[in-house]
VOGU-3710 file (C-alpha; in Angstrom, 3 decimals, decimal comma):
1> mstlieapse> 38,504/188,181/63,556  41,913/186,661/64,148  42,403/182,998/64,833  45,034/181,719/67,227  46,870/178,774/65,790  48,501/176,608/68,398  52,067/175,946/67,479  53,100/172,286/67,588  54,760/171,478/70,825  58,495/170,980/70,500
11> vreaparprp> 59,577/167,504/71,404  62,536/167,686/73,751  64,847/164,798/73,958  66,057/163,655/77,347  69,632/164,693/77,907  72,110/161,920/77,351  73,603/160,454/80,427  77,247/161,333/80,805  79,620/158,554/79,995  81,492/157,229/82,976
21> agsriaativ> 85,060/158,455/83,275  87,814/156,105/82,237  89,106/155,977/85,771  85,792/154,732/87,055  85,668/152,043/84,408  89,148/150,965/85,381  88,163/150,933/89,085  85,148/148,773/88,302  87,325/146,285/86,367  89,802/146,171/89,259
31> mialvicgvw> 87,065/145,479/91,828  85,602/142,706/89,620  89,068/141,275/89,258  89,570/141,288/92,998  86,270/139,443/93,509  87,271/136,853/90,925  90,664/136,444/92,669  88,842/135,981/95,970  86,612/133,274/94,503  89,664/131,586/92,984
41> svgalgidig> 91,506/131,737/96,345  88,614/130,019/98,140  88,708/127,171/95,667  92,492/126,960/95,503  92,764/126,751/99,303  90,193/123,893/99,397  87,606/125,754/101,470  84,236/124,185/100,883  81,327/122,594/102,707  82,967/119,203/102,491
51> tivdsvdnaa> 86,100/120,421/104,302  84,053/121,942/107,108  81,861/118,808/107,444  84,951/116,587/107,623  86,196/118,669/110,579  83,074/118,163/112,666  84,405/115,050/114,413  87,635/116,835/115,180  85,683/119,743/116,559  83,616/117,522/118,825
61> dffarmfpld> 86,795/115,842/120,097  88,478/119,223/120,709  85,584/120,562/122,721  85,393/117,336/124,724  89,061/117,791/125,659  88,592/121,487/126,300  86,043/121,129/129,131  86,054/121,648/131,997  88,059/124,800/131,642  91,059/125,002/133,982
71> fpplaetlsl> 91,535/128,625/135,058  94,778/129,491/136,885  94,565/130,473/140,569  93,173/133,937/141,160  96,615/135,394/142,091  98,208/134,018/138,928  95,320/135,200/136,781  95,467/138,722/138,115  99,228/138,730/137,595  98,936/137,655/133,943
81> vfetlaivfl> 96,218/140,263/133,305  98,197/143,010/135,077  101,336/142,116/133,057  99,428/142,080/129,740  97,739/145,400/130,404  101,079/146,910/131,487  102,753/145,868/128,278  99,893/147,140/126,123  99,686/150,477/128,049  103,388/151,235/127,739
91> atllsaalsi> 103,368/150,306/124,051  100,432/152,551/123,371  101,948/155,398/125,398  105,232/155,041/123,512  103,479/155,114/120,196  101,457/158,215/121,090  104,601/160,029/122,236  106,434/159,141/119,020  103,459/159,924/116,845  103,105/163,558/117,915
101> pvalaaarat> 106,385/164,867/116,307  105,906/162,626/113,294  102,368/163,965/112,792  103,491/167,525/113,198  106,125/166,971/110,482  103,610/165,163/108,223  100,780/167,744/108,466  100,853/170,527/105,930  100,187/173,289/108,426  102,892/172,323/110,907
111> rwgvtsqwia> 105,579/170,756/108,710  109,201/171,948/108,646  109,214/171,776/104,872  108,059/169,624/101,962  111,010/167,274/102,527  110,119/166,672/106,217  106,535/166,088/105,258  107,441/163,397/102,713  109,846/161,760/105,147  107,262/161,740/107,899
121> rgltvlarav> 104,589/160,326/105,604  107,024/157,684/104,403  107,827/156,693/107,991  104,152/156,230/108,803  103,615/153,998/105,726  106,733/151,966/106,533  105,724/151,531/110,155  102,304/150,239/109,086  103,819/147,891/106,471  106,297/146,202/108,855
131> pdlvlaiifl> 104,413/143,585/110,964  104,665/143,658/114,708  106,040/140,091/114,663  109,043/141,055/112,572  109,845/143,995/114,791  109,437/141,714/117,876  111,923/139,231/116,376  114,441/142,018/115,820  114,077/143,545/119,319  114,052/140,087/120,980
141> rmfglgatag> 117,490/139,606/119,434  118,594/142,994/120,717  117,092/143,043/124,217  116,478/139,391/124,928  113,243/137,663/126,030  110,728/139,735/127,953  108,362/142,627/127,717  110,852/145,222/126,457  110,937/143,845/122,931  107,154/143,673/122,749
151> iiamgihsvg> 106,659/147,140/124,065  109,004/148,695/121,504  107,745/146,506/118,657  104,075/147,403/119,180  105,016/151,050/119,914  106,853/151,542/116,619  104,331/149,636/114,558  101,474/151,636/116,102  103,093/154,895/114,955  101,996/154,017/111,445
161> miaklyadai> 98,341/154,301/112,369  98,357/156,888/115,155  100,704/159,388/113,407  98,627/159,211/110,207  95,391/159,866/112,040  96,961/162,661/114,087  98,325/164,279/110,906  94,976/164,026/109,137  93,211/165,532/112,151  95,677/168,446/112,212
171> eelddgpres> 95,150/169,133/108,495  91,399/169,232/108,935  91,623/172,065/111,449  91,029/175,707/110,637  94,474/177,159/109,847  93,347/180,706/110,808  94,663/180,670/114,414  98,121/179,464/113,297  98,335/182,111/110,574  97,272/184,807/113,016
181> veslggsraq> 100,071/183,836/115,433  102,538/183,670/112,545  101,599/187,151/111,367  102,225/188,491/114,879  105,717/187,021/114,864  104,950/183,983/116,975  107,548/181,155/117,110  106,900/177,847/115,445  106,090/176,299/118,825  103,465/178,987/119,460
191> qimaaipqtl> 102,031/178,412/115,998  101,732/174,690/116,758  99,926/175,359/119,968  97,497/177,572/118,086  97,055/175,015/115,283  96,243/172,219/117,735  93,665/173,736/120,001  92,288/172,001/123,013  89,194/170,917/121,052  91,427/168,460/119,157
201> mpqliatalh> 92,767/166,735/122,279  89,785/164,478/122,815  90,179/163,193/119,268  93,853/162,472/119,836  93,114/160,621/123,081  90,329/158,679/121,410  92,704/157,531/118,705  95,212/156,323/121,309  92,438/154,409/123,123  91,402/152,736/119,895
211> rfdinlrtsv> 95,021/151,672/119,314  95,069/150,300/122,872  92,306/147,861/121,862  94,318/146,738/118,835  97,517/146,317/120,819  95,723/144,175/123,376  94,942/141,629/120,717  98,452/141,885/119,233  100,095/141,263/122,597  98,522/137,796/122,743
221> llgyvgvggi> 100,204/136,861/119,453  103,581/138,334/120,429  103,473/136,173/123,595  104,131/133,261/121,234  107,637/134,538/120,476  108,511/135,210/124,106  107,215/138,681/124,890  105,234/137,585/128,001  101,757/138,066/129,427  98,721/135,919/128,713
231> glaiadslrt> 99,974/135,065/125,201  103,036/133,354/126,523  100,933/131,412/129,023  98,620/130,264/126,248  101,550/129,178/124,110  103,078/127,159/126,976  99,745/125,439/127,648  99,080/124,498/124,022  102,597/123,237/123,477  101,902/120,638/126,191
241> ldyqrgmala> 98,395/119,971/124,727  96,805/121,269/127,860  93,651/122,501/126,106  91,719/123,003/129,303  94,189/125,608/130,595  94,908/127,067/127,159  91,254/127,623/126,298  90,535/128,977/129,792  93,198/131,605/129,173  91,662/132,216/125,743
251> vlvlllcigi> 88,248/132,871/127,334  90,010/135,216/129,753  91,472/137,126/126,760  88,034/137,288/125,175  86,432/138,774/128,292  89,360/141,196/128,667  89,127/142,389/125,081  85,344/142,844/125,298  85,632/144,667/128,598  88,437/146,974/127,445
261> ellsgairaa> 86,631/147,732/124,182  83,417/148,697/125,968  85,348/150,811/128,503  87,470/152,593/125,904  84,408/153,085/123,690  82,604/154,765/126,556  85,601/156,960/127,251  85,954/157,889/123,621  82,234/158,776/123,415  82,551/160,984/126,492
271> lmksagqrit> 85,650/162,718/125,188  84,134/163,444/121,796  80,952/164,711/123,384  82,880/167,300/125,398  85,134/168,223/122,512  83,309/171,577/122,116  84,166/172,761/125,629  86,666/175,610/125,799  88,641/177,044/128,676  90,469/180,288/129,280
281> ggtwvdrlln> 93,411/181,060/131,454  97,128/181,081/132,050  99,440/180,039/134,952  100,408/180,965/138,479  102,527/183,831/137,103  99,424/185,929/136,612  98,612/185,689/140,340  102,201/186,431/141,291  102,391/189,603/139,246  99,060/190,856/140,497
291> hgrepgvndl> 99,666/190,074/144,193  98,402/192,826/146,433  96,574/194,756/143,685  92,873/195,225/143,639  91,297/193,687/140,534  90,021/196,179/137,972  87,108/196,039/135,608  89,290/196,041/132,451  91,774/193,472/133,741  92,640/190,580/131,360
301> hltppwssar> 92,366/187,355/133,382  94,700/184,705/132,233  94,580/182,354/135,185  92,205/179,412/134,526  89,758/178,672/137,322  89,826/175,351/139,048  86,680/174,210/137,337  85,517/170,645/137,196  86,899/170,434/133,605  90,368/171,572/134,775
311> lkrflsvvli> 90,264/169,250/137,742  89,450/166,285/135,431  92,377/167,167/133,174  94,744/167,415/136,079  93,588/164,100/137,546  93,923/162,521/134,135  97,566/163,550/133,850  98,220/162,263/137,409  96,471/159,026/136,579  98,585/158,493/133,463
321> avftvtalwr> 101,753/159,131/135,410  100,682/156,627/138,091  99,821/154,033/135,420  103,142/154,570/133,747  105,223/154,107/136,917  103,102/151,062/137,942  103,419/149,421/134,489  107,177/149,982/134,403  107,416/148,326/137,841  105,286/145,381/136,735
331> vdvswsalmq> 107,114/144,582/133,487  110,492/145,152/135,159  112,250/146,777/132,239  115,983/146,221/132,430  117,477/149,585/131,571  120,983/148,217/131,437  119,863/145,530/128,928  118,076/148,248/126,959  121,192/150,433/126,723  123,352/147,425/125,848
341> glldlpktla> 120,992/146,405/123,134  121,101/149,883/121,608  124,892/149,866/121,742  124,890/146,483/119,974  122,518/147,716/117,305  125,130/147,656/114,468  126,083/144,164/115,373  122,500/143,040/115,489  121,617/144,611/112,130  124,625/142,872/110,571
351> lffppssges> 122,854/139,561/111,296  119,919/140,620/109,158  121,898/141,823/106,119  122,393/141,027/103,330  118,947/139,469/102,765  118,882/135,786/101,739  116,228/133,457/100,383  117,602/130,493/102,319  117,256/127,202/100,475  114,838/128,309/97,746
361> msnlfeqllv> 113,471/131,623/96,566  110,649/129,824/94,770  109,473/128,473/98,134  109,275/131,984/99,546  107,232/133,129/96,573  104,977/130,132/96,872  104,242/130,781/100,503  103,821/134,515/99,797  101,151/133,563/97,224  99,420/131,413/99,829
371> tvqislaatl> 99,395/134,357/102,265  97,817/136,583/99,591  95,275/133,823/98,842  94,390/133,498/102,501  93,852/137,279/102,656  91,689/137,453/99,518  89,591/134,451/100,516  89,069/135,742/104,056  88,162/139,209/102,806  85,633/137,764/100,376
381> igavlalpig> 84,017/135,443/102,913  84,050/138,066/105,578  82,490/140,724/103,287  79,663/138,366/102,196  78,815/137,521/105,788  79,386/141,013/107,251  77,115/142,821/104,781  73,767/141,495/106,130  74,981/141,733/109,745  76,068/145,342/109,269
391> ilaarnvvan> 72,757/146,240/107,570  70,703/144,695/110,397  72,837/146,592/112,973  72,147/150,014/111,442  69,530/152,069/113,232  68,325/153,928/110,193  67,741/150,691/108,248  66,100/148,471/110,860  63,347/150,247/112,842  63,071/147,528/115,476
401> ayvhqtfrvv> 65,446/148,527/118,321  65,732/144,970/119,584  67,007/143,728/116,238  69,726/146,311/115,604  70,834/146,262/119,262  71,102/142,505/119,170  73,287/142,604/116,089  75,409/145,331/117,664  76,042/143,027/120,605  76,897/140,193/118,230
411> ivivrgipel> 79,432/142,469/116,492  81,029/143,411/119,838  81,414/139,777/120,828  82,862/138,676/117,500  85,271/141,694/117,454  86,401/140,778/120,955  87,746/137,368/119,862  91,399/137,722/118,808  92,206/136,071/115,458  94,975/134,173/117,149
421> ilaiifvvis> 92,521/132,352/119,409  90,347/131,503/116,381  93,420/130,298/114,450  94,414/128,020/117,315  90,939/126,517/117,459  90,767/125,947/113,709  94,351/124,506/113,610  93,267/121,907/116,168  90,005/121,238/114,318  91,032/121,284/110,659
431> glgevagtla> 94,778/120,706/111,059  97,837/122,809/110,172  97,619/124,870/107,018  95,943/127,679/105,215  92,337/126,508/105,778  92,644/127,319/109,542  94,101/130,734/108,828  91,430/131,577/106,311  88,518/130,606/108,539  90,019/132,496/111,488
441> lsigaiglls> 90,519/135,684/109,475  87,022/135,360/107,969  85,371/135,418/111,369  87,600/138,297/112,489  86,675/140,121/109,283  82,969/139,791/110,112  83,430/141,702/113,421  85,425/144,509/111,908  83,661/144,997/108,566  80,089/144,644/109,875
451> kliadsleet> 80,726/147,464/112,398  82,186/149,725/109,649  79,237/148,937/107,403  76,706/149,712/110,132  78,438/152,978/110,991  78,605/154,000/107,313  74,898/153,331/106,787  73,989/155,375/109,904  76,148/158,268/108,644  74,227/158,584/105,337
461> dtqvqeamra> 72,123/161,684/104,619  68,669/160,894/106,056  67,098/163,901/104,245  67,528/162,046/100,939  65,815/159,031/102,365  62,920/161,097/103,778  62,492/162,853/100,419  62,103/159,467/98,703  59,578/158,326/101,324  57,590/161,512/100,720
471> tgasdaqvff> 57,219/160,493/97,043  55,667/157,139/98,090  58,776/154,969/97,807  58,771/151,760/99,742  61,323/150,944/102,424  63,156/148,605/100,044  63,354/151,328/97,345  64,650/153,845/99,885  67,315/151,419/101,104  68,612/150,341/97,694
481> satlrqaapa> 68,294/153,747/95,920  69,345/156,138/98,705  70,871/154,495/101,738  72,936/151,750/100,163  73,946/153,893/97,176  75,347/156,540/99,569  77,244/154,006/101,632  78,673/152,045/98,644  81,935/154,057/98,301  82,566/153,653/102,017
491> fvahtmylld> 81,890/149,880/101,722  84,574/149,591/99,025  87,009/151,653/101,044  86,378/149,496/104,183  86,768/146,274/102,214  90,128/147,418/100,820  91,243/148,364/104,312  90,227/144,885/105,428  92,259/143,260/102,645  95,243/145,325/103,660
501> nnirsatllg> 94,816/144,360/107,253  94,263/140,658/106,427  97,570/140,458/104,592  99,419/141,506/107,744  97,231/139,262/109,908  97,726/136,296/107,692  101,458/136,642/108,113  101,167/136,780/111,896  98,845/133,778/112,130  101,428/131,626/110,446
511> vvgaggigfl> 103,139/131,604/113,862  100,611/129,056/115,098  100,699/126,965/111,891  97,846/128,703/110,044  99,769/128,641/106,729  101,476/131,155/104,610  104,782/132,930/104,766  104,473/133,577/108,484  105,341/129,983/109,289  108,598/130,306/107,341
521> llnasrvnqf> 109,246/133,572/109,173  108,949/131,940/112,580  111,091/128,926/111,588  113,831/131,242/110,215  113,931/133,238/113,461  114,153/130,024/115,505  117,224/128,760/113,679  118,804/132,224/113,622  118,409/132,672/109,839  117,864/136,402/110,301
531> dvvtmvlilm> 118,895/137,094/106,685  115,870/135,072/105,614  113,721/137,127/107,986  114,851/140,272/106,131  113,920/138,773/102,789  110,483/137,813/104,075  110,086/141,343/105,440  111,012/142,860/102,047  108,489/140,708/100,208  105,741/141,516/102,724
541> vavvlaveal> 106,367/145,246/102,651  106,249/145,179/98,847  102,900/143,418/98,867  101,448/145,595/101,589  102,599/148,843/99,865  101,147/147,662/96,528  97,748/146,877/98,173  97,775/150,185/100,061  98,559/152,086/96,828  95,732/150,262/95,080
551> smwlrrvir> 93,364/151,007/97,971  94,266/154,779/97,931  93,636/154,920/94,182  90,231/153,159/94,453  89,111/155,413/97,270  90,087/158,492/95,293  88,311/157,349/92,134  84,987/156,194/93,724  84,669/159,087/96,187
//
């Protein structure tokens, strides 16, 4: 009889965890260093509980002088709103029109060549790096005070964002239709029309609407340098210490921003919902060539029917044309001054070159450092406060509908307040300087970053979360191990985007005395030291490009 001897079980060692790549270690070190720099900036700028407590009496005095609010007469109010919306509409329309050819040249599928792609990409980066305020100063010198300078400044700066998003959207499309047209001998224009199908148009329009929201806030700031609209009226009121009228106009801006954001958000949602709709058809030529002939079964019908979708598109085009004509009439663009300014462009540019540091280069670097500190501190404070708000606003994290809807409303309200209005309030409360700018940007950062965090959490893979729940994991374990872990790379990318945006905003808020290099920029433009303006611009572009390059590297590593 044979005996079975059980072989000893082989002990298997758990596979060793792979060592993190060197790039990930470097990215972690960089992120830790940025946090340390943010903490250092908060301390260096003197932002603490004591500073805020010391400003309570000033805040109480300010609010006492602010009420009752003194709104302008209804006719004047409507005129200011109409002028502001006209400036923003024309600037956004100009940027969308300029962005289309730039995006076509920047996208890989529709580029003219590698050189054109790099040039187009470089133009978008440069347009984003140059602040609206600097462009406004240049164009105010060319075209004089008025809406023209603001429209062109916001239009050119907006190309940096819109063209990039347009180009990215084009590159994400299926290249099959374009290649098919190319193989049949189609022209480049025909290839482009095939590569940008109608399903992409809602996304392009949605991007322009989002930029409209941003330009509305920017127009208030540019009013401080003479562009016009509500911003100019606020500047005039505060210069005379008429806080009742100035804050009434600020409340008007807040309501306008919230209303426009809700309206544009609803339009964007409707456009993206109908993005899958397709139409067929051609033009009136089809009917002309087939006039008097009985339709056959095998006929190829190219004429699009007048469906509700086509009628909506036609009415949209008519509406845009009407808005354009009305806006041009309201802002009263002087075409002669525009042409004269273009003819004087060489003479104007000669005022800005060669760059000069003015009295002291060390002073410029010192104020540039303050601007970077304001940005770092505001990003850190905003991120710390935005994280819990964004988590509570996410539907897949908080089951109670009342809770996440309440925090969504809070986010909309905070986002609706332009940083300029916040900066003005904090300048009055805490005095001139970098503390006011940091607090204003911190609150603005809460509105932007909390929305991005909530959206990122809601876009995580719910199947992973449900799988963990099926194993008996608690809600806290699911959140930290699945939801938050998936959204962490997006959080880092959004925070770097916020830092990049805060550097530009910190420069702009210096206009109202919120500290940093923006204050030097405004003073240089007022005394016609345009060579100093150029030097400030060079320094700002260098910092913005460095931060953007760092942000791109971090996003690529942690993806």
